[in-house]
C-alpha positions as CSV (number, residue, x, y, z in Angstrom):
1,M,1.9,3.1,-25.3
2,L,5.4,1.8,-24.7
3,L,8.5,4.1,-24.8
4,T,11.7,2.4,-25.8
5,L,14.8,4.1,-24.4
6,P,18.4,3.2,-25.0
7,D,20.2,1.2,-22.4
8,R,24.0,0.9,-22.2
9,Q,24.0,-2.7,-21.1
10,S,21.3,-4.5,-22.9
11,G,20.4,-2.2,-25.7
12,Y,16.9,-1.0,-24.8
13,F,14.3,-1.1,-22.0
14,G,10.6,-0.3,-22.2
15,L,8.6,2.1,-20.1
16,E,4.8,2.2,-20.1
17,L,3.5,5.7,-21.0
18,H,0.3,7.3,-19.8
19,S,0.3,9.9,-22.6
20,F,2.4,11.2,-25.4
21,S,2.1,14.6,-27.1
22,E,4.1,16.5,-29.8
23,H,3.9,20.2,-30.1
24,A,6.1,22.4,-32.4
25,G,8.7,19.7,-32.8
26,S,9.2,19.0,-29.1
27,K,8.0,15.7,-27.6
28,R,6.4,15.2,-24.2
29,F,6.2,11.8,-22.5
30,E,4.3,11.1,-19.4
31,I,4.9,7.9,-17.5
32,N,2.0,5.7,-16.4
33,P,0.9,7.1,-12.9
34,Q,1.3,3.7,-11.2
35,K,4.9,3.3,-12.5
36,K,5.8,7.0,-12.1
37,K,6.6,6.9,-8.4
38,R,8.9,3.9,-8.7
39,F,10.7,5.4,-11.7
40,E,11.2,8.7,-9.9
41,I,12.6,6.9,-6.8
42,I,15.0,4.9,-8.9
43,C,16.2,7.8,-11.0
44,N,16.0,10.9,-8.9
45,V,16.4,9.9,-5.3
46,T,19.2,7.4,-5.8
47,G,20.8,9.2,-8.7
48,L,21.1,6.0,-10.6
49,E,20.3,5.4,-14.2
50,M,17.9,2.7,-15.1
51,C,20.7,0.5,-16.5
52,D,22.5,0.6,-13.1
53,L,19.8,-1.5,-11.5
54,A,19.0,-5.1,-12.4
55,V,16.7,-8.0,-11.5
56,L,18.8,-11.0,-10.4
57,T,17.7,-14.5,-9.6
58,V,19.8,-16.2,-6.9
59,R,19.5,-19.9,-6.6
60,L,20.2,-21.0,-3.0
61,V,21.9,-24.4,-3.4
62,R,21.7,-26.5,-0.2
63,S,22.6,-29.9,-1.6
64,F,24.2,-30.7,-5.0
65,E,23.7,-34.5,-4.5
66,H,20.0,-34.2,-3.8
67,R,19.5,-31.3,-6.2
68,N,18.0,-29.3,-3.3
69,F,17.8,-25.6,-4.2
70,K,15.4,-22.6,-4.0
71,P,15.4,-19.6,-6.3
72,V,15.0,-16.1,-4.9
73,V,14.4,-13.0,-7.0
74,Y,16.0,-9.7,-6.2
75,K,14.8,-6.5,-7.9
76,D,16.6,-3.2,-8.3
77,V,20.0,-4.6,-7.5
78,N,22.8,-2.0,-7.9
79,L,25.4,-3.5,-10.3
80,D,28.0,-1.1,-9.1
81,Q,28.2,-2.7,-5.6
82,T,31.0,-5.2,-4.8
83,V,30.6,-8.9,-4.6
84,E,31.1,-8.9,-0.8
85,E,28.4,-6.3,-0.4
86,F,25.9,-8.3,-2.4
87,I,26.8,-11.6,-0.7
88,S,26.3,-9.8,2.7
89,F,23.0,-8.4,1.6
90,V,21.7,-11.8,0.3
91,T,22.9,-13.6,3.4
92,Q,21.1,-11.1,5.6
93,D,18.0,-11.3,3.5
94,V,17.9,-15.1,3.3
95,S,18.1,-15.4,7.1
96,T,15.0,-13.2,7.6
97,R,13.0,-13.9,4.5
98,A,9.5,-15.2,5.0
99,G,8.5,-18.2,3.0
100,L,11.9,-19.9,2.9
101,P,12.2,-23.2,4.8
102,P,14.5,-23.0,7.9
103,P,17.2,-25.3,6.4
104,F,17.7,-22.7,3.7
105,K,17.8,-19.8,6.1
106,K,20.4,-21.4,8.4
107,F,22.7,-22.8,5.7
108,D,26.3,-21.4,5.5
109,Y,26.5,-20.1,1.9
110,D,29.8,-18.5,1.0
111,T,30.3,-18.5,-2.8
112,M,28.4,-17.2,-5.9
113,K,28.7,-18.4,-9.4
114,I,26.9,-17.3,-12.6
115,I,24.5,-19.9,-13.8
116,H,23.0,-18.1,-16.8
117,Q,23.5,-14.7,-18.4
118,P,20.8,-13.0,-20.5
119,H,20.6,-14.0,-24.1
120,G,22.9,-16.9,-23.6
121,A,22.5,-20.7,-23.8
122,K,21.4,-22.5,-20.6
123,T,23.3,-25.6,-19.4
124,N,21.7,-29.0,-19.2
125,E,22.8,-29.4,-15.6
126,L,19.8,-29.4,-13.2
127,V,21.5,-27.4,-10.4
128,M,24.5,-25.6,-12.1
129,S,27.3,-26.2,-14.5
130,L,30.6,-27.6,-13.1
131,E,32.7,-25.9,-15.8
132,D,34.3,-22.5,-16.2
133,D,34.9,-21.9,-12.5
134,E,37.7,-19.4,-13.2
135,T,35.4,-17.0,-15.2
136,L,32.0,-17.7,-13.6
137,I,32.7,-17.7,-9.9
138,L,32.4,-14.2,-8.5
139,R,35.7,-12.8,-7.2
140,D,36.0,-10.8,-4.0
141,G,36.9,-7.1,-4.5
142,C,35.2,-7.0,-7.9
143,R,32.0,-5.0,-8.8
144,L,29.0,-7.0,-10.0
145,R,29.1,-5.4,-13.4
146,A,32.8,-6.1,-13.8
147,C,32.1,-9.8,-13.1
148,G,29.8,-10.0,-16.1
149,I,26.5,-9.6,-14.2
150,A,23.8,-7.8,-16.2
151,N,20.0,-7.5,-15.8
152,E,18.3,-10.9,-15.5
153,T,21.4,-12.9,-14.7
154,E,20.9,-16.1,-12.7
155,L,23.4,-16.8,-9.9
156,A,24.0,-19.8,-7.6
157,F,24.8,-19.2,-4.0
158,F,26.4,-22.3,-2.3
159,K,29.0,-23.6,0.1
160,M,32.3,-24.0,-1.7
161,A,33.4,-27.1,0.2
162,D,30.2,-28.9,-0.9
163,Y,30.7,-27.8,-4.5
164,E,34.3,-29.1,-4.6
165,K,33.2,-32.4,-3.0
166,F,30.4,-32.8,-5.6
167,K,32.7,-31.7,-8.5
168,A,35.2,-34.5,-7.5
169,N,32.4,-37.1,-7.6
170,P,29.3,-35.7,-9.4
171,Q,26.8,-38.4,-8.4
172,T,23.2,-37.6,-7.5
173,E,21.1,-39.5,-5.0
174,W,17.9,-39.6,-7.0
C-alpha cells in the first residue's frame, strides 16, 4: 500500500506502508520496516520535514568542447543550505568519491547552473544550455530553495572561465 502525503514543494510524495488500520474513525499507518529507519532518521533526528530534503543530480562538466561530463547523484540534500555550503560539500565529495576518474576528481569546479527543473522541458544541448545565465546560475549567499532548486533538479558544476570561452565560440571537437 502506498500512502500519499501532501508536500509543500511538489504537491505529493509517496511512502510505502506495511499496514493500515482504521478503528473508530482514527487511522493508523505503519511504514514498511525497511524504510522506517530511514524515515525516522530524516524526520526525527534532523528535525527536517520530508520536503526539505531532495535528490539532486550534479553533472560534473570537465570539457564543453569535448562534451566530457559525469553525472553524480546526491540523495537527502537539505534545500535550506546555502549555495556555498553545497558547492563546498560537492567539491569535497568529488575529490574523494570512488568510481570517478582522476581527471574529474582534480578539476577546479567553481560554478553551478540549473540544467533542468522537475516537470520542465529539457534543452537540446548535450552538455547544458548557454541561455538564461542570470536566472539559472546559482548565486552566492542564496539558499538552494531560493535559487529555484527542488527535488530532482539537475545541476551542472563547471569552471566559469571554460564556460565563458565556450559560450563565446560554441564549437565542439567531435
